[in-house]
Legacy VTK file of the C-alpha trace (Angstrom):
# vtk DataFile Version 3.0
C-alpha trace
ASCII
DATASET POLYDATA
POINTS 138 float
9.790 0.517 -81.778
9.554 -1.505 -78.527
12.458 -3.543 -77.200
12.325 -7.303 -77.001
11.996 -8.820 -73.545
15.431 -9.362 -71.996
17.160 -7.090 -74.510
18.800 -3.903 -73.254
18.041 -0.550 -74.830
21.795 0.034 -74.765
23.511 -3.205 -75.810
26.974 -1.600 -75.452
26.248 -0.525 -71.850
27.703 -1.962 -68.649
27.293 -5.672 -68.111
25.305 -6.812 -65.062
27.511 -7.077 -61.959
30.015 -4.476 -63.159
31.241 -2.425 -60.197
31.454 1.355 -60.132
34.968 2.811 -60.555
34.916 4.346 -57.057
34.031 0.958 -55.563
36.849 -0.710 -57.489
39.326 1.927 -56.281
38.208 1.546 -52.650
38.614 -2.234 -52.890
42.153 -1.853 -54.257
43.068 0.479 -51.401
41.686 -1.958 -48.813
43.280 -5.092 -50.314
45.406 -6.738 -47.642
44.220 -4.273 -44.979
41.019 -6.006 -43.832
42.655 -7.902 -40.967
44.519 -4.849 -39.650
41.456 -2.617 -39.908
39.289 -5.184 -38.172
41.829 -5.538 -35.354
42.018 -1.722 -34.956
38.215 -1.431 -34.866
38.079 -4.082 -32.134
40.787 -2.252 -30.147
38.879 1.029 -30.437
35.670 -0.696 -29.328
37.446 -2.185 -26.310
38.839 1.272 -25.545
35.330 2.713 -25.307
34.760 4.091 -28.800
30.980 3.805 -29.059
30.862 3.947 -32.877
33.443 1.162 -33.194
31.615 -0.851 -30.541
28.311 -0.534 -32.415
30.029 -1.506 -35.680
31.508 -4.629 -34.087
28.235 -5.640 -32.437
26.226 -5.125 -35.630
28.598 -7.489 -37.421
28.435 -10.101 -34.665
24.694 -9.917 -34.040
22.822 -8.177 -36.852
19.604 -6.389 -35.885
16.702 -8.827 -35.756
14.018 -8.032 -38.278
11.370 -10.360 -36.944
10.771 -12.602 -33.980
8.229 -15.242 -33.046
5.605 -14.008 -30.619
3.328 -15.878 -28.237
-0.191 -14.556 -28.137
-3.222 -16.389 -26.777
-5.929 -15.611 -29.307
-9.392 -17.089 -29.090
-9.983 -19.550 -31.893
-11.140 -17.698 -34.987
-13.678 -19.898 -36.748
-15.925 -17.220 -38.179
-15.786 -13.549 -39.092
-17.718 -12.778 -35.910
-14.736 -13.987 -33.849
-12.418 -11.326 -35.298
-13.420 -8.386 -33.039
-12.543 -10.421 -29.935
-9.207 -11.429 -31.478
-8.462 -7.788 -32.366
-9.276 -6.815 -28.785
-6.750 -9.370 -27.543
-4.126 -7.939 -29.901
-4.811 -4.370 -28.750
-4.548 -5.424 -25.133
-1.227 -7.197 -25.770
0.154 -4.051 -27.433
-1.113 -1.873 -24.587
0.488 -4.170 -21.985
3.802 -4.166 -23.873
3.685 -7.921 -24.528
4.084 -7.318 -28.274
5.185 -4.272 -30.258
2.693 -2.153 -32.193
4.289 -3.399 -35.417
3.812 -7.024 -34.347
0.204 -6.263 -33.421
-0.359 -4.675 -36.811
1.106 -7.737 -38.514
-1.183 -10.150 -36.644
-4.182 -7.870 -37.271
-3.296 -7.916 -40.971
-3.428 -11.707 -40.922
-6.876 -11.511 -39.365
-7.880 -9.075 -42.102
-6.702 -11.544 -44.742
-8.718 -14.278 -43.028
-11.764 -12.001 -43.044
-11.403 -11.307 -46.789
-11.005 -15.016 -47.542
-14.076 -15.877 -45.462
-15.997 -13.125 -47.244
-15.037 -14.576 -50.635
-16.179 -18.042 -49.587
-19.458 -16.571 -48.321
-20.030 -14.628 -51.561
-19.312 -17.699 -53.654
-21.786 -19.801 -51.664
-24.472 -17.111 -51.959
-23.855 -16.738 -55.694
-24.121 -20.486 -56.244
-27.391 -20.540 -54.251
-28.813 -17.705 -56.342
-27.754 -19.393 -59.571
-29.406 -22.647 -58.541
-32.654 -20.768 -57.707
-32.572 -19.080 -61.118
-32.045 -22.429 -62.854
-35.088 -23.880 -61.050
-37.228 -20.914 -62.114
-36.239 -21.351 -65.768
-37.455 -24.956 -65.809
LINES 1 139
138 0 1 2 3 4 5 6 7 8 9 10 11 12 13 14 15 16 17 18 19 20 21 22 23 24 25 26 27 28 29 30 31 32 33 34 35 36 37 38 39 40 41 42 43 44 45 46 47 48 49 50 51 52 53 54 55 56 57 58 59 60 61 62 63 64 65 66 67 68 69 70 71 72 73 74 75 76 77 78 79 80 81 82 83 84 85 86 87 88 89 90 91 92 93 94 95 96 97 98 99 100 101 102 103 104 105 106 107 108 109 110 111 112 113 114 115 116 117 118 119 120 121 122 123 124 125 126 127 128 129 130 131 132 133 134 135 136 137
């Protein structure tokens, strides 16, 4: 017998947001210690402890996941323009202007453009064929 949407298979189970017992215990142990621990970590970082330094820096400036890039691509108005744009992307990666991951992301956008243009082209061709068939039936 299938469950109803939104209904748990174990209605007496843990409620959403309930913390694990180990997490609760760790939080109790750290209660009131956050300021002292933070101060000690900063002191260790200032003293040259590389791990503490990295921990402090990661909290101050978290690793950037994405960044805007500047890339002079030729205007892509048709599918035929994509190979030139891909060449520009490859050159930028090879010159170190953008990372390979950034190049892959931009190339993926060009791929999406290509698929969309292909769909539009197929639709136009299908409509043309359908109109020819309608004329033949008359």
